[in-house]
C-alpha positions as a Markdown table, in Angstrom:
| # | Residue | x | y | z |
|---|---|---|---|---|
| 1 | Met | 91.8 | 18.8 | 103.1 |
| 2 | Gly | 90.2 | 21.2 | 105.5 |
| 3 | Gln | 89.0 | 24.7 | 104.7 |
| 4 | Gly | 90.1 | 26.0 | 101.3 |
| 5 | Leu | 88.9 | 27.6 | 98.1 |
| 6 | Ser | 89.5 | 26.9 | 94.5 |
| 7 | Ile | 91.2 | 29.4 | 92.2 |
| 8 | Gly | 87.8 | 30.4 | 90.8 |
| 9 | Ala | 86.4 | 31.1 | 94.2 |
| 10 | Val | 89.5 | 33.1 | 95.2 |
| 11 | Glu | 89.0 | 35.2 | 92.0 |
| 12 | Arg | 85.5 | 36.0 | 93.0 |
| 13 | Glu | 86.4 | 36.7 | 96.7 |
| 14 | Thr | 89.4 | 39.0 | 96.0 |
| 15 | Gly | 88.9 | 40.5 | 92.6 |
| 16 | Leu | 92.3 | 39.2 | 91.5 |
| 17 | Ser | 92.2 | 37.3 | 88.2 |
| 18 | Lys | 93.3 | 33.7 | 87.9 |
| 19 | Asp | 96.1 | 34.8 | 85.6 |
| 20 | Thr | 97.3 | 37.2 | 88.3 |
| 21 | Leu | 97.3 | 34.5 | 91.0 |
| 22 | Arg | 99.3 | 32.1 | 88.8 |
| 23 | Val | 101.8 | 34.8 | 87.9 |
| 24 | Trp | 102.3 | 35.8 | 91.5 |
| 25 | Glu | 102.8 | 32.1 | 92.4 |
| 26 | Arg | 105.6 | 31.8 | 89.9 |
| 27 | Arg | 107.1 | 35.3 | 90.4 |
| 28 | Tyr | 106.8 | 35.9 | 94.1 |
| 29 | Arg | 106.1 | 32.4 | 95.5 |
| 30 | Phe | 102.9 | 33.8 | 97.0 |
| 31 | Pro | 100.3 | 32.5 | 97.2 |
| 32 | Glu | 101.6 | 28.9 | 97.1 |
| 33 | Pro | 98.4 | 26.9 | 97.1 |
| 34 | Leu | 97.9 | 23.4 | 98.2 |
| 35 | Arg | 96.8 | 20.7 | 95.7 |
| 36 | Asp | 93.7 | 18.5 | 96.0 |
| 37 | Thr | 93.6 | 14.8 | 94.9 |
| 38 | Asn | 93.0 | 16.0 | 91.3 |
| 39 | Gly | 96.0 | 18.3 | 91.3 |
| 40 | Glu | 93.8 | 21.5 | 91.4 |
| 41 | Arg | 94.9 | 24.5 | 93.4 |
| 42 | Val | 93.4 | 25.0 | 96.8 |
| 43 | Tyr | 94.0 | 28.2 | 98.7 |
| 44 | Thr | 93.7 | 28.5 | 102.5 |
| 45 | Leu | 91.5 | 31.1 | 104.1 |
| 46 | Glu | 94.7 | 32.8 | 105.5 |
| 47 | Gln | 96.0 | 33.2 | 102.0 |
| 48 | Val | 92.7 | 34.6 | 100.8 |
| 49 | Gly | 92.7 | 37.1 | 103.6 |
| 50 | Lys | 96.1 | 38.3 | 102.7 |
| 51 | Leu | 95.2 | 38.5 | 99.0 |
| 52 | Arg | 92.2 | 40.7 | 99.9 |
| 53 | Val | 94.5 | 43.1 | 101.7 |
| 54 | Leu | 97.0 | 43.1 | 98.7 |
| 55 | Lys | 94.2 | 43.9 | 96.3 |
| 56 | Arg | 93.1 | 47.0 | 98.3 |
| 57 | Leu | 96.7 | 48.2 | 98.4 |
| 58 | Ile | 97.2 | 47.7 | 94.7 |
| 59 | Asp | 94.0 | 49.6 | 94.0 |
| 60 | Arg | 95.6 | 52.4 | 95.9 |
| 61 | Gly | 98.7 | 52.4 | 93.6 |
| 62 | His | 101.1 | 50.1 | 95.4 |
| 63 | Arg | 103.2 | 47.8 | 93.1 |
| 64 | Pro | 102.8 | 44.1 | 93.8 |
| 65 | Ser | 106.6 | 43.5 | 93.6 |
| 66 | Lys | 107.1 | 45.9 | 96.6 |
| 67 | Ile | 104.4 | 44.5 | 98.9 |
| 68 | Val | 103.6 | 40.8 | 98.1 |
| 69 | Gly | 106.4 | 39.6 | 100.4 |
| 70 | His | 105.1 | 41.6 | 103.4 |
| 71 | Ser | 103.3 | 40.1 | 106.4 |
| 72 | Val | 99.6 | 40.7 | 106.8 |
| 73 | Glu | 100.4 | 42.9 | 109.8 |
| 74 | Ala | 102.7 | 45.1 | 107.7 |
| 75 | Leu | 100.2 | 45.3 | 104.9 |
| 76 | Ile | 97.5 | 46.4 | 107.3 |
| 77 | Ala | 99.8 | 49.1 | 108.6 |
| 78 | Leu | 100.2 | 50.4 | 105.1 |
| 79 | Ile | 96.4 | 50.8 | 104.8 |
| 80 | Gly | 96.5 | 53.0 | 107.8 |
| 81 | Pro | 93.3 | 54.3 | 109.6 |
| 82 | Asp | 91.1 | 52.2 | 107.3 |
| 83 | Ala | 92.7 | 48.9 | 108.6 |
| 84 | Ala | 89.5 | 48.0 | 110.5 |
| 85 | Ala | 87.9 | 47.0 | 107.2 |
| 86 | Val | 90.3 | 44.0 | 106.7 |
| 87 | Pro | 91.0 | 40.7 | 108.7 |
| 88 | Pro | 91.3 | 39.5 | 111.5 |
| 89 | Pro | 87.8 | 37.9 | 112.1 |
| 90 | Ala | 85.2 | 39.9 | 114.1 |
| 91 | Asp | 84.7 | 39.1 | 117.7 |
| 92 | Arg | 81.4 | 37.3 | 117.9 |
| 93 | Ala | 80.6 | 39.1 | 121.1 |
| 94 | Glu | 80.2 | 42.3 | 119.0 |
| 95 | Ile | 77.4 | 40.5 | 117.2 |
| 96 | Leu | 75.7 | 39.0 | 120.3 |
| 97 | Glu | 75.6 | 42.2 | 122.3 |
| 98 | Pro | 73.3 | 44.2 | 119.9 |
| 99 | Leu | 71.2 | 41.0 | 119.5 |
| 100 | Arg | 70.5 | 40.9 | 123.2 |
| 101 | Ala | 69.9 | 44.6 | 123.1 |
| 102 | His | 67.3 | 44.1 | 120.3 |
| 103 | Asp | 69.1 | 46.7 | 118.3 |
| 104 | Val | 68.4 | 45.5 | 114.7 |
| 105 | Ala | 70.3 | 48.3 | 113.0 |
| 106 | Arg | 73.5 | 47.7 | 115.0 |
| 107 | Leu | 73.2 | 43.9 | 114.6 |
| 108 | Arg | 73.0 | 44.3 | 110.9 |
| 109 | Glu | 76.0 | 46.7 | 110.9 |
| 110 | Ala | 78.0 | 44.3 | 113.0 |
| 111 | Leu | 77.3 | 41.4 | 110.7 |
| 112 | Ala | 78.0 | 43.5 | 107.6 |
| 113 | Ala | 81.3 | 44.7 | 109.1 |
| 114 | Ala | 82.4 | 41.2 | 109.8 |
| 115 | Leu | 81.6 | 40.2 | 106.3 |
| 116 | Leu | 83.6 | 43.1 | 104.9 |
| 117 | Arg | 86.6 | 42.3 | 107.1 |
| 118 | Gln | 86.7 | 38.6 | 106.3 |
| 119 | Gly | 85.2 | 38.0 | 102.9 |
| 120 | Leu | 82.2 | 35.8 | 102.2 |
| 121 | Ala | 83.9 | 32.4 | 102.6 |
| 122 | Ala | 85.7 | 33.1 | 105.9 |
| 123 | Phe | 82.6 | 34.9 | 107.2 |
| 124 | Val | 80.4 | 31.9 | 106.6 |
| 125 | Leu | 82.9 | 29.3 | 107.9 |
| 126 | Glu | 84.6 | 31.1 | 110.7 |
| 127 | Thr | 82.0 | 33.5 | 112.1 |
| 128 | Val | 78.5 | 32.4 | 111.1 |
| 129 | Ala | 78.9 | 28.6 | 111.6 |
| 130 | Pro | 80.2 | 28.8 | 115.1 |
| 131 | Leu | 77.9 | 31.7 | 115.9 |
| 132 | Asn | 74.9 | 29.6 | 114.9 |
| 133 | Arg | 76.0 | 26.9 | 117.3 |
| 134 | Gln | 76.6 | 29.4 | 120.1 |
| 135 | Ile | 73.1 | 31.0 | 119.6 |
| 136 | Gly | 71.5 | 27.5 | 119.4 |
| 137 | Glu | 73.1 | 26.5 | 122.7 |
| 138 | Ala | 72.1 | 29.8 | 124.3 |
| 139 | Trp | 68.5 | 29.2 | 123.3 |
| 140 | Met | 68.5 | 25.7 | 124.6 |
| 141 | Arg | 69.8 | 27.0 | 128.0 |
| 142 | Gly | 67.1 | 29.6 | 128.1 |
| 143 | Glu | 69.5 | 32.5 | 127.7 |
| 144 | Leu | 67.8 | 33.6 | 124.4 |
| 145 | Glu | 64.2 | 34.0 | 123.6 |
| 146 | Val | 62.7 | 32.5 | 120.5 |
| 147 | Phe | 62.0 | 35.9 | 119.0 |
| 148 | Glu | 65.7 | 36.8 | 119.5 |
| 149 | Glu | 66.9 | 33.7 | 117.6 |
| 150 | His | 64.4 | 34.6 | 114.8 |
| 151 | Leu | 65.7 | 38.2 | 114.8 |
| 152 | Tyr | 69.3 | 37.0 | 114.4 |
| 153 | Thr | 68.3 | 34.6 | 111.6 |
| 154 | Glu | 66.3 | 37.1 | 109.6 |
| 155 | Thr | 69.0 | 39.8 | 109.9 |
| 156 | Leu | 71.8 | 37.4 | 108.9 |
| 157 | Gln | 69.8 | 36.1 | 105.9 |
| 158 | Arg | 69.5 | 39.6 | 104.6 |
| 159 | Val | 73.2 | 40.2 | 104.9 |
| 160 | Leu | 74.0 | 36.9 | 103.2 |
| 161 | Arg | 71.5 | 37.5 | 100.4 |
| 162 | Ser | 73.0 | 41.0 | 99.8 |
| 163 | Ala | 76.5 | 39.4 | 99.6 |
| 164 | Leu | 75.2 | 36.8 | 97.1 |
| 165 | Ala | 73.7 | 39.5 | 95.0 |
| 166 | Gly | 77.1 | 41.2 | 94.8 |
| 167 | Leu | 78.9 | 38.2 | 93.4 |
| 168 | Pro | 79.3 | 37.7 | 89.6 |
| 169 | Gln | 76.4 | 35.7 | 88.4 |
| 170 | Pro | 77.6 | 32.1 | 88.4 |
| 171 | Ala | 76.8 | 30.0 | 85.3 |
| 172 | Asp | 79.1 | 27.0 | 85.5 |
| 173 | Pro | 78.2 | 23.4 | 86.2 |
| 174 | Pro | 77.1 | 21.9 | 88.4 |
| 175 | Arg | 73.6 | 23.3 | 88.3 |
| 176 | Val | 72.3 | 23.0 | 91.8 |
| 177 | Val | 68.8 | 23.2 | 93.1 |
| 178 | Leu | 68.6 | 23.9 | 96.8 |
| 179 | Thr | 65.7 | 23.3 | 99.2 |
| 180 | Thr | 64.4 | 21.5 | 102.3 |
| 181 | Phe | 61.8 | 18.9 | 102.8 |
| 182 | Pro | 58.3 | 19.7 | 104.2 |
| 183 | Ala | 58.3 | 20.6 | 107.9 |
| 184 | Glu | 61.9 | 21.7 | 107.7 |
| 185 | Leu | 61.6 | 25.4 | 108.4 |
| 186 | His | 65.3 | 26.2 | 108.9 |
| 187 | Gly | 66.7 | 27.8 | 105.7 |
| 188 | Leu | 69.8 | 29.5 | 107.1 |
| 189 | Gly | 72.0 | 26.4 | 106.5 |
| 190 | Leu | 70.7 | 26.3 | 102.9 |
| 191 | Leu | 71.6 | 29.9 | 102.3 |
| 192 | Met | 75.1 | 29.3 | 103.7 |
| 193 | Ala | 75.6 | 26.4 | 101.4 |
| 194 | Glu | 74.4 | 28.5 | 98.5 |
| 195 | Cys | 77.1 | 31.1 | 99.4 |
| 196 | Met | 79.8 | 28.4 | 99.3 |
| 197 | Leu | 78.5 | 27.0 | 96.0 |
| 198 | Ala | 78.3 | 30.4 | 94.4 |
| 199 | Leu | 81.9 | 31.2 | 95.3 |
| 200 | Glu | 82.9 | 28.0 | 93.4 |
| 201 | Gly | 81.0 | 29.3 | 90.4 |
| 202 | Ala | 78.1 | 26.8 | 90.6 |
| 203 | Ala | 74.8 | 27.9 | 89.1 |
| 204 | Cys | 72.3 | 27.8 | 92.0 |
| 205 | Thr | 68.6 | 27.9 | 92.1 |
| 206 | Ser | 67.0 | 28.1 | 95.6 |
| 207 | Leu | 63.5 | 26.9 | 96.1 |
| 208 | Gly | 63.4 | 28.0 | 99.7 |
| 209 | Thr | 62.2 | 25.7 | 102.4 |
| 210 | Gln | 59.5 | 23.0 | 102.7 |
| 211 | Thr | 59.3 | 21.7 | 99.1 |
| 212 | Pro | 57.5 | 18.3 | 98.6 |
| 213 | Val | 59.4 | 15.5 | 96.9 |
| 214 | Gln | 57.4 | 15.6 | 93.7 |
| 215 | Asp | 57.9 | 19.4 | 93.3 |
| 216 | Ile | 61.7 | 18.9 | 93.9 |
| 217 | Val | 61.7 | 16.4 | 91.1 |
| 218 | Arg | 59.8 | 18.7 | 88.8 |
| 219 | Ala | 62.1 | 21.6 | 89.6 |
| 220 | Ala | 65.2 | 19.5 | 89.0 |
| 221 | Ser | 63.9 | 18.5 | 85.6 |
| 222 | Ser | 62.9 | 22.1 | 84.7 |
| 223 | His | 66.3 | 23.5 | 85.7 |
| 224 | Arg | 68.3 | 20.5 | 84.3 |
| 225 | Ala | 69.8 | 20.2 | 87.7 |
| 226 | Asp | 73.1 | 18.3 | 88.1 |
| 227 | Val | 72.7 | 18.3 | 91.9 |
| 228 | Val | 69.8 | 18.6 | 94.4 |
| 229 | Ala | 71.1 | 19.9 | 97.7 |
| 230 | Leu | 69.1 | 19.6 | 100.9 |
| 231 | Ser | 69.7 | 20.9 | 104.4 |
| 232 | Phe | 68.5 | 19.3 | 107.6 |
| 233 | Ser | 68.5 | 20.9 | 111.0 |
| 234 | Leu | 69.2 | 19.0 | 114.2 |
| 235 | Ala | 65.5 | 18.9 | 115.0 |
| 236 | Tyr | 64.4 | 17.2 | 111.8 |
| 237 | Pro | 63.3 | 13.5 | 112.4 |
| 238 | Val | 66.0 | 11.3 | 110.9 |
| 239 | Asn | 63.5 | 8.5 | 109.8 |
| 240 | Gln | 61.4 | 11.1 | 108.0 |
| 241 | Ala | 64.5 | 12.5 | 106.3 |
| 242 | Leu | 65.6 | 9.0 | 105.2 |
| 243 | Glu | 62.2 | 8.1 | 103.8 |
| 244 | Gly | 62.1 | 11.4 | 101.9 |
| 245 | Leu | 65.6 | 10.9 | 100.5 |
| 246 | Thr | 64.9 | 7.3 | 99.5 |
| 247 | Ala | 61.7 | 8.5 | 97.6 |
| 248 | Leu | 63.6 | 11.4 | 96.0 |
| 249 | Arg | 66.5 | 9.2 | 94.9 |
| 250 | Ala | 64.0 | 6.8 | 93.3 |
| 251 | Gln | 62.2 | 9.5 | 91.3 |
| 252 | Leu | 65.2 | 11.6 | 90.2 |
| 253 | Gly | 67.2 | 10.7 | 87.2 |
| 254 | Ala | 70.4 | 8.8 | 87.8 |
| 255 | Glu | 72.4 | 11.7 | 86.3 |
| 256 | Thr | 71.2 | 14.0 | 89.2 |
| 257 | Glu | 73.2 | 13.7 | 92.4 |
| 258 | Ile | 71.7 | 14.4 | 95.8 |
| 259 | Trp | 73.8 | 16.2 | 98.4 |
| 260 | Val | 72.7 | 16.6 | 102.0 |
| 261 | Gly | 74.1 | 18.7 | 104.8 |
| 262 | Gly | 73.2 | 20.5 | 108.0 |
| 263 | Ala | 73.4 | 19.9 | 111.7 |
| 264 | Asn | 71.7 | 16.6 | 111.7 |
| 265 | Pro | 74.3 | 13.9 | 112.6 |
| 266 | Gly | 71.9 | 11.0 | 111.9 |
| 267 | Leu | 72.2 | 11.6 | 108.1 |
| 268 | Val | 75.9 | 11.0 | 108.3 |
| 269 | Arg | 75.6 | 7.8 | 110.4 |
| 270 | Arg | 72.7 | 6.3 | 108.3 |
| 271 | Ala | 73.6 | 6.6 | 104.7 |
| 272 | Val | 71.1 | 6.3 | 101.8 |
| 273 | Asp | 72.4 | 4.7 | 98.6 |
| 274 | Gly | 73.0 | 7.4 | 95.9 |
| 275 | Val | 73.0 | 10.3 | 98.4 |
| 276 | Arg | 76.2 | 12.1 | 99.4 |
| 277 | Ala | 76.5 | 13.5 | 102.9 |
| 278 | Ile | 78.5 | 16.7 | 103.2 |
| 279 | Pro | 78.5 | 17.3 | 107.0 |
| 280 | Glu | 80.7 | 20.4 | 107.0 |
| 281 | Leu | 80.3 | 23.6 | 104.8 |
| 282 | Ala | 84.1 | 23.6 | 104.4 |
| 283 | Glu | 83.7 | 20.4 | 102.4 |
| 284 | Val | 81.5 | 22.1 | 99.7 |
| 285 | Pro | 84.4 | 23.3 | 97.5 |
| 286 | Ala | 85.9 | 19.8 | 97.4 |
| 287 | Ala | 82.5 | 18.4 | 96.5 |
| 288 | Val | 82.2 | 20.7 | 93.6 |
| 289 | Val | 85.8 | 19.9 | 92.4 |
| 290 | Arg | 85.0 | 16.1 | 92.7 |
| 291 | Trp | 81.8 | 16.6 | 90.6 |
| 292 | Arg | 83.7 | 18.5 | 87.9 |
| 293 | Ala | 86.4 | 16.0 | 87.8 |
| 294 | Ala | 83.8 | 13.3 | 87.3 |
| 295 | His | 82.0 | 15.3 | 84.5 |
| 296 | Pro | 84.8 | 16.8 | 82.4 |
| 297 | Arg | 82.5 | 17.3 | 79.4 |
| 298 | Ala | 80.2 | 19.5 | 81.5 |
């Protein structure tokens, strides 16, 4: 279905309650969400962006009936000089420039400003994901030093963790344990996945990177995990990943699903029985919806 958020995720992103969203849908015909295969509401990122602007105006005293029908441009004009704190998405060049200048404070400010403008979901999908690819390609061409790539990663992780800490504490199934296998040092993809899962209200426990299979099994049991989510970078050996996933699948209880994602295309082409590949972060909300539809008693 493409990039979209459930009604629960939109509630967390915008601060507008589910009841308010449903009332506006009936009364003002906005937002008019799409529907997934289970009939659940799915909101586009453009709708979520407009809802964020509407919430700011309502907090300032505007009446919904007077502004819901306005375009995003007209709503931003109503905000006035403060309009820079709302969409559209940040120019990625504004983030790369302080990175190349080794200005950590300005890099952090640029990332935080983009997050504020876009909201967490759009920031992860529309800014961070393509920016990661851009930085990775620049590093491979020799345009960025290793320490500069590490500087970007560390700064971005701090910004994302701060955003996660500001969300309501999720407590709904599925309960997800997130980690990587030994020798997989890249944890940024894992953190991005945790952001998308948290927005859907999933209860997440991150073990960080490089967790042996037996420890993953113990953690999944201790946390009564419904899902174990693993991230694999492009550099991780595919055969090693497949061996680890096969061992993990054999040791985990059948009731615990395994989801894998990341930039490694080999894990999509070479499937492991009992392991679900989620190649794009935008597919995470749909995966949560599918899980909940299959486990209604949860």
